[in-house]
C-alpha positions, 0 to 999 in steps of 0.5 A: 347595868340595869335589871328588868323590873320584876312584877310581884305576884300581888301586882299580877293578881291585881292586873288579872282582876282589873275591871274593864271600867278602869282601863283607859280607852275602853268604854263598855256598853251598859247592859241592864237585865230586861225581861222577855215579857215586853217582847212577847206583848209587842209580838201580840200587839203586832199580830193584832195590828196585822189583823186590823190592817188586813180586815179593817183597812183592807190591805193584802194579808202579806202586806199587812204582815210585813208592815206590822213586822217592820213596826214591831222591829222598830218598837222592840228595838226602841223599848229594849234600848231603853230597858237594857241598853243597845246590846240587849236591843240589838240582840232582840232585834236579830232574834226577831229577824231570825224567827221571821226568816224561819217563818218565811222558810216554813210557810210555803211547806205548811201551805203546800202540805195543807193544800194537798191534804185538804184537796186530796184526802177525800179521795186518796184513801178511797179503796175504789181509787186505790184499786182501780185503773183508768181503763175504760173510764171516759168523760161520760163517767165523770159527768154521770158522777157529777150529776149523781147518777153513778158512782165514782170510777177511775183510780191510780192503782196502775200509777202506784205500781208503776211508780214502785216498779220504775223507782225500784229499777232506777235504784237497782241501776244507780246504787251499785254504780254510785257506790262503787264510784264513791269507793274508787274516789275515796279508797283508790283514786285519792287525788289523781287525775281520773278522780278529779275528772270523775268529781267534775263530771258528777258535779256537772250531772248534778246540775243537768235539767231533768228533761235532759235525762229523759231525752238521753234515755229515749235517745239511748234506746232508739238510736243506740239499741234501735228500739223503735218504740222506746216508751217503756218503764226501763227507759224511765228507770234509766232516766231517773238513774241519771239523776240519782247517780250523782246524789248517791256518789256525793252522799256515799263519798262523804260518808266514806270519808268520815270513816277514821283512817285508823280503822283501815290502817289497823286492818291493813296492818293485820295483813287483810287485803284492801278489798276485804278491809273495804267490805268488812270494815269501811262499809259496815262503819258507814252503813248508816250514812250510806243507807240514809243517803240512798233513801234520800236519793230515791225520795229526790227522784220519785216525784220527777215528771218531765223525764218520764213524760219523754221516756215512758209516755202515759198508760191508762191501764196496768203494765207489769212489764217494764221492758215493753209498752208505756207505763204510768207513775203518780207524778205523770198521772197527776200531771195529765189529770190536771192538764187534760181532764177527761171531761172539760165540762166537768173538771172536778173528778179529774182534779180530785184524782190529781190531788189524791195522786199528789197526796199519795206521792207526798206520803211516799216521800215522807215515808222514805225520809222517815225510813232514812232516819230509822235506817240511820238510827239502826245502823249508827255505830254503837257507843259505850259498853 
């Protein structure tokens, strides 16, 4: 009876230290060290080529950039294949494509911010613009300002206040509904039919057009409540809450799910009621994500225009009462200043107001995003001692 051959420790060590070059059937590709300097020089050359194609040849700037980038890809691949082998060449080629994708993604944002700041900075921080409304302002005032015979009048104070009031009401409506829905889905619903149905409806609500939310709010107050003139701030808040609730539900649900089950089980093992476990353990643990998710939901709806055009109308003056009469927001204000200038013959003053309102809206959204990061950092679970 034959016995299986035993592999000696020495042979096992030799096997572990066998080079791939000595294994039959494996042909490793050669990799030679290559500096990044050639790639940097080629990038400078590609930028110079784009300038030549744009300024000298007369190509469109986008066509010049794309053509020079294609030339750069071909040359950088050929150079690094010669210097470092095919693997190094492919690595630099893919790296260039990733950088190009990042630039393509960031260019629209930079262009938008640059345009809004350049066009609106001159008027957005003017105290007169921030403290005045459009009451009594006509095209004649704009013509006199254009002629130099009068000062600039007409601001967005009423739109700023309307934005804060309507968004605040929408937050008061959306956050409790969205938060309690998420708590039910995570803590009580589990995977039953009702929870699956709620998730499906939330997904559907996430994709509805914003104008539908405005029509819903208008129909709610006119057809259900019987209010003849439903153009008011509360209707706008309801329209925005329809758009906010799905975002709050989804963000809150994800934040509650990442709370470890061990914390719940430990509290329940001590005989603590489930509602108290949620209030004292689950919510404080997820407070960072919940707060940042709510803030981002507010930033998502604060610039909506279409539902508010239907729900709140347009007001030239300040209206503090959200339960009666039209109101105004920065988004609606900018829309009307762009599309319906006070003086068709002299559009510049109205365009200045529109750009200033757009810049203020962008600054509010940026402030909300920074606030979300600050809240997430403040309420983040502490680690270490």
